[in-house]
mmCIF file of the N, C-alpha and C atoms, coordinates in Angstrom:
data_MODEL
# 
_entry.id   MODEL 
# 
loop_
_atom_site.group_PDB 
_atom_site.id 
_atom_site.type_symbol 
_atom_site.label_atom_id 
_atom_site.label_alt_id 
_atom_site.label_comp_id 
_atom_site.label_asym_id 
_atom_site.label_entity_id 
_atom_site.label_seq_id 
_atom_site.pdbx_PDB_ins_code 
_atom_site.Cartn_x 
_atom_site.Cartn_y 
_atom_site.Cartn_z 
_atom_site.occupancy 
_atom_site.B_iso_or_equiv 
_atom_site.pdbx_formal_charge 
_atom_site.auth_seq_id 
_atom_site.auth_comp_id 
_atom_site.auth_asym_id 
_atom_site.auth_atom_id 
_atom_site.pdbx_PDB_model_num 
ATOM 1   N N  . LEU A 1 1  ? 0.857  -1.173  0.000   1.00 0.00 ? 1  LEU A N  1 
ATOM 2   C CA . LEU A 1 1  ? 0.000  0.000   0.000   1.00 0.00 ? 1  LEU A CA 1 
ATOM 3   C C  . LEU A 1 1  ? 0.900  1.233   0.000   1.00 0.00 ? 1  LEU A C  1 
ATOM 4   N N  . ASP A 1 2  ? 0.708  2.093   -0.951  1.00 0.00 ? 2  ASP A N  1 
ATOM 5   C CA . ASP A 1 2  ? 1.520  3.306   -1.077  1.00 0.00 ? 2  ASP A CA 1 
ATOM 6   C C  . ASP A 1 2  ? 0.912  4.423   -0.240  1.00 0.00 ? 2  ASP A C  1 
ATOM 7   N N  . SER A 1 3  ? 1.664  4.902   0.745   1.00 0.00 ? 3  SER A N  1 
ATOM 8   C CA . SER A 1 3  ? 1.165  5.964   1.621   1.00 0.00 ? 3  SER A CA 1 
ATOM 9   C C  . SER A 1 3  ? 1.486  7.351   1.076   1.00 0.00 ? 3  SER A C  1 
ATOM 10  N N  . GLY A 1 4  ? 2.266  7.400   -0.008  1.00 0.00 ? 4  GLY A N  1 
ATOM 11  C CA . GLY A 1 4  ? 2.616  8.684   -0.600  1.00 0.00 ? 4  GLY A CA 1 
ATOM 12  C C  . GLY A 1 4  ? 3.824  9.345   0.044   1.00 0.00 ? 4  GLY A C  1 
ATOM 13  N N  . VAL A 1 5  ? 4.423  8.687   1.037   1.00 0.00 ? 5  VAL A N  1 
ATOM 14  C CA . VAL A 1 5  ? 5.601  9.241   1.698   1.00 0.00 ? 5  VAL A CA 1 
ATOM 15  C C  . VAL A 1 5  ? 6.833  8.785   0.923   1.00 0.00 ? 5  VAL A C  1 
ATOM 16  N N  . GLN A 1 6  ? 7.682  9.718   0.544   1.00 0.00 ? 6  GLN A N  1 
ATOM 17  C CA . GLN A 1 6  ? 8.900  9.381   -0.170  1.00 0.00 ? 6  GLN A CA 1 
ATOM 18  C C  . GLN A 1 6  ? 10.101 9.582   0.746   1.00 0.00 ? 6  GLN A C  1 
ATOM 19  N N  . VAL A 1 7  ? 10.945 8.566   0.799   1.00 0.00 ? 7  VAL A N  1 
ATOM 20  C CA . VAL A 1 7  ? 12.151 8.612   1.616   1.00 0.00 ? 7  VAL A CA 1 
ATOM 21  C C  . VAL A 1 7  ? 13.304 8.220   0.701   1.00 0.00 ? 7  VAL A C  1 
ATOM 22  N N  . SER A 1 8  ? 14.386 8.962   0.782   1.00 0.00 ? 8  SER A N  1 
ATOM 23  C CA . SER A 1 8  ? 15.522 8.677   -0.099  1.00 0.00 ? 8  SER A CA 1 
ATOM 24  C C  . SER A 1 8  ? 16.152 7.329   0.245   1.00 0.00 ? 8  SER A C  1 
ATOM 25  N N  . ARG A 1 9  ? 16.818 6.755   -0.738  1.00 0.00 ? 9  ARG A N  1 
ATOM 26  C CA . ARG A 1 9  ? 17.519 5.492   -0.537  1.00 0.00 ? 9  ARG A CA 1 
ATOM 27  C C  . ARG A 1 9  ? 18.568 5.638   0.571   1.00 0.00 ? 9  ARG A C  1 
ATOM 28  N N  . ALA A 1 10 ? 19.287 6.760   0.585   1.00 0.00 ? 10 ALA A N  1 
ATOM 29  C CA . ALA A 1 10 ? 20.319 6.978   1.611   1.00 0.00 ? 10 ALA A CA 1 
ATOM 30  C C  . ALA A 1 10 ? 19.706 6.981   3.013   1.00 0.00 ? 10 ALA A C  1 
ATOM 31  N N  . THR A 1 11 ? 18.541 7.596   3.162   1.00 0.00 ? 11 THR A N  1 
ATOM 32  C CA . THR A 1 11 ? 17.868 7.621   4.461   1.00 0.00 ? 11 THR A CA 1 
ATOM 33  C C  . THR A 1 11 ? 17.464 6.217   4.884   1.00 0.00 ? 11 THR A C  1 
ATOM 34  N N  . LEU A 1 12 ? 16.892 5.459   3.952   1.00 0.00 ? 12 LEU A N  1 
ATOM 35  C CA . LEU A 1 12 ? 16.503 4.078   4.273   1.00 0.00 ? 12 LEU A CA 1 
ATOM 36  C C  . LEU A 1 12 ? 17.711 3.247   4.676   1.00 0.00 ? 12 LEU A C  1 
ATOM 37  N N  . ILE A 1 13 ? 18.821 3.397   3.948   1.00 0.00 ? 13 ILE A N  1 
ATOM 38  C CA . ILE A 1 13 ? 20.042 2.663   4.280   1.00 0.00 ? 13 ILE A CA 1 
ATOM 39  C C  . ILE A 1 13 ? 20.527 3.036   5.673   1.00 0.00 ? 13 ILE A C  1 
ATOM 40  N N  . ASN A 1 14 ? 20.502 4.320   6.003   1.00 0.00 ? 14 ASN A N  1 
ATOM 41  C CA . ASN A 1 14 ? 20.924 4.762   7.334   1.00 0.00 ? 14 ASN A CA 1 
ATOM 42  C C  . ASN A 1 14 ? 20.018 4.191   8.425   1.00 0.00 ? 14 ASN A C  1 
ATOM 43  N N  . TRP A 1 15 ? 18.723 4.132   8.174   1.00 0.00 ? 15 TRP A N  1 
ATOM 44  C CA . TRP A 1 15 ? 17.788 3.558   9.157   1.00 0.00 ? 15 TRP A CA 1 
ATOM 45  C C  . TRP A 1 15 ? 18.085 2.072   9.373   1.00 0.00 ? 15 TRP A C  1 
ATOM 46  N N  . VAL A 1 16 ? 18.344 1.345   8.291   1.00 0.00 ? 16 VAL A N  1 
ATOM 47  C CA . VAL A 1 16 ? 18.653 -0.077  8.409   1.00 0.00 ? 16 VAL A CA 1 
ATOM 48  C C  . VAL A 1 16 ? 19.960 -0.270  9.172   1.00 0.00 ? 16 VAL A C  1 
ATOM 49  N N  . LYS A 1 17 ? 20.991 0.518   8.831   1.00 0.00 ? 17 LYS A N  1 
ATOM 50  C CA . LYS A 1 17 ? 22.274 0.423   9.545   1.00 0.00 ? 17 LYS A CA 1 
ATOM 51  C C  . LYS A 1 17 ? 22.092 0.678   11.034  1.00 0.00 ? 17 LYS A C  1 
ATOM 52  N N  . ARG A 1 18 ? 21.317 1.688   11.380  1.00 0.00 ? 18 ARG A N  1 
ATOM 53  C CA . ARG A 1 18 ? 21.095 2.024   12.783  1.00 0.00 ? 18 ARG A CA 1 
ATOM 54  C C  . ARG A 1 18 ? 20.339 0.901   13.498  1.00 0.00 ? 18 ARG A C  1 
ATOM 55  N N  . GLY A 1 19 ? 19.353 0.326   12.816  1.00 0.00 ? 19 GLY A N  1 
ATOM 56  C CA . GLY A 1 19 ? 18.615 -0.798  13.390  1.00 0.00 ? 19 GLY A CA 1 
ATOM 57  C C  . GLY A 1 19 ? 19.534 -1.975  13.672  1.00 0.00 ? 19 GLY A C  1 
ATOM 58  N N  . ILE A 1 20 ? 20.443 -2.259  12.721  1.00 0.00 ? 20 ILE A N  1 
ATOM 59  C CA . ILE A 1 20 ? 21.414 -3.339  12.910  1.00 0.00 ? 20 ILE A CA 1 
ATOM 60  C C  . ILE A 1 20 ? 22.307 -3.051  14.110  1.00 0.00 ? 20 ILE A C  1 
ATOM 61  N N  . GLU A 1 21 ? 22.775 -1.817  14.232  1.00 0.00 ? 21 GLU A N  1 
ATOM 62  C CA . GLU A 1 21 ? 23.627 -1.442  15.364  1.00 0.00 ? 21 GLU A CA 1 
ATOM 63  C C  . GLU A 1 21 ? 22.905 -1.649  16.693  1.00 0.00 ? 21 GLU A C  1 
ATOM 64  N N  . LEU A 1 22 ? 21.613 -1.309  16.738  1.00 0.00 ? 22 LEU A N  1 
ATOM 65  C CA . LEU A 1 22 ? 20.853 -1.444  17.981  1.00 0.00 ? 22 LEU A CA 1 
ATOM 66  C C  . LEU A 1 22 ? 20.561 -2.905  18.326  1.00 0.00 ? 22 LEU A C  1 
ATOM 67  N N  . LEU A 1 23 ? 20.380 -3.742  17.300  1.00 0.00 ? 23 LEU A N  1 
ATOM 68  C CA . LEU A 1 23 ? 20.042 -5.144  17.529  1.00 0.00 ? 23 LEU A CA 1 
ATOM 69  C C  . LEU A 1 23 ? 21.255 -6.056  17.722  1.00 0.00 ? 23 LEU A C  1 
ATOM 70  N N  . THR A 1 24 ? 22.439 -5.625  17.312  1.00 0.00 ? 24 THR A N  1 
ATOM 71  C CA . THR A 1 24 ? 23.626 -6.468  17.387  1.00 0.00 ? 24 THR A CA 1 
ATOM 72  C C  . THR A 1 24 ? 23.921 -6.993  18.792  1.00 0.00 ? 24 THR A C  1 
ATOM 73  N N  . PRO A 1 25 ? 23.891 -6.171  19.841  1.00 0.00 ? 25 PRO A N  1 
ATOM 74  C CA . PRO A 1 25 ? 24.165 -6.719  21.183  1.00 0.00 ? 25 PRO A CA 1 
ATOM 75  C C  . PRO A 1 25 ? 23.131 -7.774  21.614  1.00 0.00 ? 25 PRO A C  1 
ATOM 76  N N  . ILE A 1 26 ? 21.891 -7.600  21.212  1.00 0.00 ? 26 ILE A N  1 
ATOM 77  C CA . ILE A 1 26 ? 20.859 -8.582  21.546  1.00 0.00 ? 26 ILE A CA 1 
ATOM 78  C C  . ILE A 1 26 ? 21.144 -9.893  20.820  1.00 0.00 ? 26 ILE A C  1 
ATOM 79  N N  . TYR A 1 27 ? 21.471 -9.798  19.541  1.00 0.00 ? 27 TYR A N  1 
ATOM 80  C CA . TYR A 1 27 ? 21.794 -10.989 18.750  1.00 0.00 ? 27 TYR A CA 1 
ATOM 81  C C  . TYR A 1 27 ? 23.004 -11.715 19.332  1.00 0.00 ? 27 TYR A C  1 
ATOM 82  N N  . GLN A 1 28 ? 24.051 -10.973 19.683  1.00 0.00 ? 28 GLN A N  1 
ATOM 83  C CA . GLN A 1 28 ? 25.265 -11.595 20.214  1.00 0.00 ? 28 GLN A CA 1 
ATOM 84  C C  . GLN A 1 28 ? 24.985 -12.319 21.532  1.00 0.00 ? 28 GLN A C  1 
ATOM 85  N N  . ALA A 1 29 ? 24.183 -11.716 22.403  1.00 0.00 ? 29 ALA A N  1 
ATOM 86  C CA . ALA A 1 29 ? 23.835 -12.361 23.676  1.00 0.00 ? 29 ALA A CA 1 
ATOM 87  C C  . ALA A 1 29 ? 23.000 -13.617 23.433  1.00 0.00 ? 29 ALA A C  1 
ATOM 88  N N  . MET A 1 30 ? 22.091 -13.537 22.475  1.00 0.00 ? 30 MET A N  1 
ATOM 89  C CA . MET A 1 30 ? 21.247 -14.685 22.170  1.00 0.00 ? 30 MET A CA 1 
ATOM 90  C C  . MET A 1 30 ? 22.072 -15.831 21.579  1.00 0.00 ? 30 MET A C  1 
ATOM 91  N N  . LEU A 1 31 ? 22.982 -15.528 20.651  1.00 0.00 ? 31 LEU A N  1 
ATOM 92  C CA . LEU A 1 31 ? 23.830 -16.553 20.050  1.00 0.00 ? 31 LEU A CA 1 
ATOM 93  C C  . LEU A 1 31 ? 24.715 -17.202 21.117  1.00 0.00 ? 31 LEU A C  1 
ATOM 94  N N  . LYS A 1 32 ? 25.275 -16.388 22.002  1.00 0.00 ? 32 LYS A N  1 
ATOM 95  C CA . LYS A 1 32 ? 26.117 -16.922 23.076  1.00 0.00 ? 32 LYS A CA 1 
ATOM 96  C C  . LYS A 1 32 ? 25.316 -17.897 23.953  1.00 0.00 ? 32 LYS A C  1 
ATOM 97  N N  . HIS A 1 33 ? 24.076 -17.529 24.269  1.00 0.00 ? 33 HIS A N  1 
ATOM 98  C CA . HIS A 1 33 ? 23.223 -18.389 25.088  1.00 0.00 ? 33 HIS A CA 1 
ATOM 99  C C  . HIS A 1 33 ? 22.898 -19.688 24.348  1.00 0.00 ? 33 HIS A C  1 
ATOM 100 N N  . ILE A 1 34 ? 22.597 -19.599 23.066  1.00 0.00 ? 34 ILE A N  1 
ATOM 101 C CA . ILE A 1 34 ? 22.293 -20.794 22.275  1.00 0.00 ? 34 ILE A CA 1 
ATOM 102 C C  . ILE A 1 34 ? 23.496 -21.739 22.248  1.00 0.00 ? 34 ILE A C  1 
ATOM 103 N N  . LEU A 1 35 ? 24.684 -21.190 22.062  1.00 0.00 ? 35 LEU A N  1 
ATOM 104 C CA . LEU A 1 35 ? 25.880 -22.022 21.966  1.00 0.00 ? 35 LEU A CA 1 
ATOM 105 C C  . LEU A 1 35 ? 26.229 -22.728 23.275  1.00 0.00 ? 35 LEU A C  1 
ATOM 106 N N  . LEU A 1 36 ? 25.639 -22.290 24.382  1.00 0.00 ? 36 LEU A N  1 
ATOM 107 C CA . LEU A 1 36 ? 25.825 -22.966 25.674  1.00 0.00 ? 36 LEU A CA 1 
ATOM 108 C C  . LEU A 1 36 ? 24.874 -24.148 25.853  1.00 0.00 ? 36 LEU A C  1 
ATOM 109 N N  . SER A 1 37 ? 23.943 -24.321 24.903  1.00 0.00 ? 37 SER A N  1 
ATOM 110 C CA . SER A 1 37 ? 22.974 -25.420 24.985  1.00 0.00 ? 37 SER A CA 1 
ATOM 111 C C  . SER A 1 37 ? 23.687 -26.764 24.951  1.00 0.00 ? 37 SER A C  1 
ATOM 112 N N  . SER A 1 38 ? 23.098 -27.742 25.617  1.00 0.00 ? 38 SER A N  1 
ATOM 113 C CA . SER A 1 38 ? 23.675 -29.089 25.575  1.00 0.00 ? 38 SER A CA 1 
ATOM 114 C C  . SER A 1 38 ? 23.308 -29.798 24.273  1.00 0.00 ? 38 SER A C  1 
ATOM 115 N N  . ILE A 1 39 ? 22.277 -29.320 23.598  1.00 0.00 ? 39 ILE A N  1 
ATOM 116 C CA . ILE A 1 39 ? 21.868 -29.876 22.311  1.00 0.00 ? 39 ILE A CA 1 
ATOM 117 C C  . ILE A 1 39 ? 21.726 -28.724 21.325  1.00 0.00 ? 39 ILE A C  1 
ATOM 118 N N  . LEU A 1 40 ? 22.364 -28.867 20.162  1.00 0.00 ? 40 LEU A N  1 
ATOM 119 C CA . LEU A 1 40 ? 22.274 -27.864 19.092  1.00 0.00 ? 40 LEU A CA 1 
ATOM 120 C C  . LEU A 1 40 ? 21.799 -28.537 17.810  1.00 0.00 ? 40 LEU A C  1 
ATOM 121 N N  . ALA A 1 41 ? 21.040 -27.809 17.037  1.00 0.00 ? 41 ALA A N  1 
ATOM 122 C CA . ALA A 1 41 ? 20.683 -28.257 15.692  1.00 0.00 ? 41 ALA A CA 1 
ATOM 123 C C  . ALA A 1 41 ? 21.139 -27.153 14.747  1.00 0.00 ? 41 ALA A C  1 
ATOM 124 N N  . ILE A 1 42 ? 21.939 -27.531 13.753  1.00 0.00 ? 42 ILE A N  1 
ATOM 125 C CA . ILE A 1 42 ? 22.494 -26.559 12.815  1.00 0.00 ? 42 ILE A CA 1 
ATOM 126 C C  . ILE A 1 42 ? 22.270 -27.074 11.398  1.00 0.00 ? 42 ILE A C  1 
ATOM 127 N N  . ASP A 1 43 ? 21.857 -26.187 10.522  1.00 0.00 ? 43 ASP A N  1 
ATOM 128 C CA . ASP A 1 43 ? 21.676 -26.553 9.130   1.00 0.00 ? 43 ASP A CA 1 
ATOM 129 C C  . ASP A 1 43 ? 22.581 -25.675 8.281   1.00 0.00 ? 43 ASP A C  1 
ATOM 130 N N  . GLU A 1 44 ? 23.166 -26.248 7.240   1.00 0.00 ? 44 GLU A N  1 
ATOM 131 C CA . GLU A 1 44 ? 24.023 -25.484 6.339   1.00 0.00 ? 44 GLU A CA 1 
ATOM 132 C C  . GLU A 1 44 ? 23.285 -25.296 5.017   1.00 0.00 ? 44 GLU A C  1 
ATOM 133 N N  . VAL A 1 45 ? 23.100 -24.046 4.643   1.00 0.00 ? 45 VAL A N  1 
ATOM 134 C CA . VAL A 1 45 ? 22.391 -23.734 3.411   1.00 0.00 ? 45 VAL A CA 1 
ATOM 135 C C  . VAL A 1 45 ? 23.339 -22.961 2.499   1.00 0.00 ? 45 VAL A C  1 
ATOM 136 N N  . PRO A 1 46 ? 23.842 -23.587 1.420   1.00 0.00 ? 46 PRO A N  1 
ATOM 137 C CA . PRO A 1 46 ? 24.715 -22.864 0.499   1.00 0.00 ? 46 PRO A CA 1 
ATOM 138 C C  . PRO A 1 46 ? 23.910 -21.868 -0.329  1.00 0.00 ? 46 PRO A C  1 
ATOM 139 N N  . MET A 1 47 ? 24.496 -20.714 -0.585  1.00 0.00 ? 47 MET A N  1 
ATOM 140 C CA . MET A 1 47 ? 23.836 -19.715 -1.420  1.00 0.00 ? 47 MET A CA 1 
ATOM 141 C C  . MET A 1 47 ? 24.872 -18.831 -2.093  1.00 0.00 ? 47 MET A C  1 
ATOM 142 N N  . LYS A 1 48 ? 24.524 -18.305 -3.231  1.00 0.00 ? 48 LYS A N  1 
ATOM 143 C CA . LYS A 1 48 ? 25.407 -17.403 -3.961  1.00 0.00 ? 48 LYS A CA 1 
ATOM 144 C C  . LYS A 1 48 ? 25.100 -15.969 -3.548  1.00 0.00 ? 48 LYS A C  1 
ATOM 145 N N  . ALA A 1 49 ? 26.158 -15.179 -3.292  1.00 0.00 ? 49 ALA A N  1 
ATOM 146 C CA . ALA A 1 49 ? 25.987 -13.780 -2.906  1.00 0.00 ? 49 ALA A CA 1 
ATOM 147 C C  . ALA A 1 49 ? 27.279 -13.031 -3.167  1.00 0.00 ? 49 ALA A C  1 
ATOM 148 N N  . GLY A 1 50 ? 27.194 -11.737 -3.339  1.00 0.00 ? 50 GLY A N  1 
ATOM 149 C CA . GLY A 1 50 ? 28.386 -10.925 -3.558  1.00 0.00 ? 50 GLY A CA 1 
ATOM 150 C C  . GLY A 1 50 ? 29.041 -11.255 -4.886  1.00 0.00 ? 50 GLY A C  1 
ATOM 151 N N  . LEU A 1 51 ? 30.048 -10.502 -5.242  1.00 0.00 ? 51 LEU A N  1 
ATOM 152 C CA . LEU A 1 51 ? 30.736 -10.731 -6.499  1.00 0.00 ? 51 LEU A CA 1 
ATOM 153 C C  . LEU A 1 51 ? 32.129 -11.296 -6.281  1.00 0.00 ? 51 LEU A C  1 
ATOM 154 N N  . LYS A 1 52 ? 32.394 -12.425 -6.888  1.00 0.00 ? 52 LYS A N  1 
ATOM 155 C CA . LYS A 1 52 ? 33.713 -13.044 -6.874  1.00 0.00 ? 52 LYS A CA 1 
ATOM 156 C C  . LYS A 1 52 ? 34.576 -12.378 -7.944  1.00 0.00 ? 52 LYS A C  1 
ATOM 157 N N  . SER A 1 53 ? 34.014 -12.266 -9.106  1.00 0.00 ? 53 SER A N  1 
ATOM 158 C CA . SER A 1 53 ? 34.625 -11.564 -10.232 1.00 0.00 ? 53 SER A CA 1 
ATOM 159 C C  . SER A 1 53 ? 33.481 -11.167 -11.160 1.00 0.00 ? 53 SER A C  1 
ATOM 160 N N  . LYS A 1 54 ? 33.793 -10.464 -12.202 1.00 0.00 ? 54 LYS A N  1 
ATOM 161 C CA . LYS A 1 54 ? 32.742 -9.984  -13.096 1.00 0.00 ? 54 LYS A CA 1 
ATOM 162 C C  . LYS A 1 54 ? 31.869 -11.149 -13.582 1.00 0.00 ? 54 LYS A C  1 
ATOM 163 N N  . GLY A 1 55 ? 30.595 -11.069 -13.264 1.00 0.00 ? 55 GLY A N  1 
ATOM 164 C CA . GLY A 1 55 ? 29.661 -12.103 -13.679 1.00 0.00 ? 55 GLY A CA 1 
ATOM 165 C C  . GLY A 1 55 ? 29.653 -13.352 -12.826 1.00 0.00 ? 55 GLY A C  1 
ATOM 166 N N  . LYS A 1 56 ? 30.484 -13.422 -11.804 1.00 0.00 ? 56 LYS A N  1 
ATOM 167 C CA . LYS A 1 56 ? 30.568 -14.617 -10.946 1.00 0.00 ? 56 LYS A CA 1 
ATOM 168 C C  . LYS A 1 56 ? 30.165 -14.265 -9.515  1.00 0.00 ? 56 LYS A C  1 
ATOM 169 N N  . MET A 1 57 ? 29.363 -15.122 -8.923  1.00 0.00 ? 57 MET A N  1 
ATOM 170 C CA . MET A 1 57 ? 28.931 -14.924 -7.538  1.00 0.00 ? 57 MET A CA 1 
ATOM 171 C C  . MET A 1 57 ? 29.792 -15.777 -6.605  1.00 0.00 ? 57 MET A C  1 
ATOM 172 N N  . LYS A 1 58 ? 29.997 -15.284 -5.387  1.00 0.00 ? 58 LYS A N  1 
ATOM 173 C CA . LYS A 1 58 ? 30.729 -16.047 -4.370  1.00 0.00 ? 58 LYS A CA 1 
ATOM 174 C C  . LYS A 1 58 ? 29.819 -17.117 -3.779  1.00 0.00 ? 58 LYS A C  1 
ATOM 175 N N  . GLN A 1 59 ? 30.423 -18.240 -3.397  1.00 0.00 ? 59 GLN A N  1 
ATOM 176 C CA . GLN A 1 59 ? 29.689 -19.265 -2.657  1.00 0.00 ? 59 GLN A CA 1 
ATOM 177 C C  . GLN A 1 59 ? 29.715 -18.865 -1.183  1.00 0.00 ? 59 GLN A C  1 
ATOM 178 N N  . THR A 1 60 ? 28.553 -18.691 -0.591  1.00 0.00 ? 60 THR A N  1 
ATOM 179 C CA . THR A 1 60 ? 28.453 -18.344 0.817   1.00 0.00 ? 60 THR A CA 1 
ATOM 180 C C  . THR A 1 60 ? 27.589 -19.393 1.518   1.00 0.00 ? 60 THR A C  1 
ATOM 181 N N  . TYR A 1 61 ? 27.529 -19.316 2.840   1.00 0.00 ? 61 TYR A N  1 
ATOM 182 C CA . TYR A 1 61 ? 26.758 -20.287 3.608   1.00 0.00 ? 61 TYR A CA 1 
ATOM 183 C C  . TYR A 1 61 ? 25.935 -19.578 4.673   1.00 0.00 ? 61 TYR A C  1 
ATOM 184 N N  . PHE A 1 62 ? 24.713 -20.027 4.817   1.00 0.00 ? 62 PHE A N  1 
ATOM 185 C CA . PHE A 1 62 ? 23.756 -19.517 5.794   1.00 0.00 ? 62 PHE A CA 1 
ATOM 186 C C  . PHE A 1 62 ? 23.538 -20.655 6.783   1.00 0.00 ? 62 PHE A C  1 
ATOM 187 N N  . TRP A 1 63 ? 23.770 -20.386 8.076   1.00 0.00 ? 63 TRP A N  1 
ATOM 188 C CA . TRP A 1 63 ? 23.642 -21.420 9.100   1.00 0.00 ? 63 TRP A CA 1 
ATOM 189 C C  . TRP A 1 63 ? 22.633 -21.008 10.174  1.00 0.00 ? 63 TRP A C  1 
ATOM 190 N N  . PRO A 1 64 ? 21.404 -21.524 10.125  1.00 0.00 ? 64 PRO A N  1 
ATOM 191 C CA . PRO A 1 64 ? 20.504 -21.327 11.270  1.00 0.00 ? 64 PRO A CA 1 
ATOM 192 C C  . PRO A 1 64 ? 20.939 -22.264 12.401  1.00 0.00 ? 64 PRO A C  1 
ATOM 193 N N  . ILE A 1 65 ? 21.024 -21.741 13.602  1.00 0.00 ? 65 ILE A N  1 
ATOM 194 C CA . ILE A 1 65 ? 21.447 -22.518 14.770  1.00 0.00 ? 65 ILE A CA 1 
ATOM 195 C C  . ILE A 1 65 ? 20.302 -22.516 15.782  1.00 0.00 ? 65 ILE A C  1 
ATOM 196 N N  . TYR A 1 66 ? 19.862 -23.701 16.155  1.00 0.00 ? 66 TYR A N  1 
ATOM 197 C CA . TYR A 1 66 ? 18.707 -23.876 17.040  1.00 0.00 ? 66 TYR A CA 1 
ATOM 198 C C  . TYR A 1 66 ? 19.180 -24.452 18.369  1.00 0.00 ? 66 TYR A C  1 
ATOM 199 N N  . GLY A 1 67 ? 18.780 -23.803 19.474  1.00 0.00 ? 67 GLY A N  1 
ATOM 200 C CA . GLY A 1 67 ? 19.165 -24.260 20.804  1.00 0.00 ? 67 GLY A CA 1 
ATOM 201 C C  . GLY A 1 67 ? 18.055 -24.993 21.519  1.00 0.00 ? 67 GLY A C  1 
ATOM 202 N N  . GLU A 1 68 ? 18.392 -25.568 22.670  1.00 0.00 ? 68 GLU A N  1 
ATOM 203 C CA . GLU A 1 68 ? 17.450 -26.416 23.410  1.00 0.00 ? 68 GLU A CA 1 
ATOM 204 C C  . GLU A 1 68 ? 16.274 -25.657 24.024  1.00 0.00 ? 68 GLU A C  1 
ATOM 205 N N  . GLU A 1 69 ? 16.336 -24.346 24.093  1.00 0.00 ? 69 GLU A N  1 
ATOM 206 C CA . GLU A 1 69 ? 15.228 -23.564 24.663  1.00 0.00 ? 69 GLU A CA 1 
ATOM 207 C C  . GLU A 1 69 ? 14.399 -22.890 23.574  1.00 0.00 ? 69 GLU A C  1 
ATOM 208 N N  . ASP A 1 70 ? 14.310 -23.550 22.424  1.00 0.00 ? 70 ASP A N  1 
ATOM 209 C CA . ASP A 1 70 ? 13.531 -23.052 21.275  1.00 0.00 ? 70 ASP A CA 1 
ATOM 210 C C  . ASP A 1 70 ? 13.982 -21.668 20.812  1.00 0.00 ? 70 ASP A C  1 
ATOM 211 N N  . GLU A 1 71 ? 15.289 -21.435 20.886  1.00 0.00 ? 71 GLU A N  1 
ATOM 212 C CA . GLU A 1 71 ? 15.854 -20.187 20.375  1.00 0.00 ? 71 GLU A CA 1 
ATOM 213 C C  . GLU A 1 71 ? 16.519 -20.487 19.036  1.00 0.00 ? 71 GLU A C  1 
ATOM 214 N N  . ILE A 1 72 ? 16.553 -19.498 18.179  1.00 0.00 ? 72 ILE A N  1 
ATOM 215 C CA . ILE A 1 72 ? 17.229 -19.685 16.906  1.00 0.00 ? 72 ILE A CA 1 
ATOM 216 C C  . ILE A 1 72 ? 17.989 -18.415 16.550  1.00 0.00 ? 72 ILE A C  1 
ATOM 217 N N  . ALA A 1 73 ? 19.194 -18.595 16.019  1.00 0.00 ? 73 ALA A N  1 
ATOM 218 C CA . ALA A 1 73 ? 20.010 -17.484 15.529  1.00 0.00 ? 73 ALA A CA 1 
ATOM 219 C C  . ALA A 1 73 ? 20.459 -17.849 14.119  1.00 0.00 ? 73 ALA A C  1 
ATOM 220 N N  . PHE A 1 74 ? 20.586 -16.855 13.300  1.00 0.00 ? 74 PHE A N  1 
ATOM 221 C CA . PHE A 1 74 ? 20.979 -17.071 11.907  1.00 0.00 ? 74 PHE A CA 1 
ATOM 222 C C  . PHE A 1 74 ? 22.358 -16.476 11.675  1.00 0.00 ? 74 PHE A C  1 
ATOM 223 N N  . THR A 1 75 ? 23.286 -17.308 11.209  1.00 0.00 ? 75 THR A N  1 
ATOM 224 C CA . THR A 1 75 ? 24.630 -16.832 10.889  1.00 0.00 ? 75 THR A CA 1 
ATOM 225 C C  . THR A 1 75 ? 24.856 -16.991 9.388   1.00 0.00 ? 75 THR A C  1 
ATOM 226 N N  . TRP A 1 76 ? 25.745 -16.189 8.857   1.00 0.00 ? 76 TRP A N  1 
ATOM 227 C CA . TRP A 1 76 ? 26.023 -16.217 7.417   1.00 0.00 ? 76 TRP A CA 1 
ATOM 228 C C  . TRP A 1 76 ? 27.482 -15.854 7.216   1.00 0.00 ? 76 TRP A C  1 
ATOM 229 N N  . SER A 1 77 ? 28.131 -16.547 6.312   1.00 0.00 ? 77 SER A N  1 
ATOM 230 C CA . SER A 1 77 ? 29.512 -16.183 5.976   1.00 0.00 ? 77 SER A CA 1 
ATOM 231 C C  . SER A 1 77 ? 29.812 -16.600 4.549   1.00 0.00 ? 77 SER A C  1 
# 
């Protein structure tokens, strides 16, 4: 639904960056707690992202990590 409000791309990028900065400590604490679980479930999902060279994508991996208290954190590299 278009509300008619226009926001520049730079503003949106800055808002996303700021949101990431605010959420990072929460994510890090949650991941640390999950990794202390006695049981972990981890899945490896290969995906292409970024540029390796012109026309070529890098092979990257997305790892959702599930802990024993029904917590989940998503890592990517």
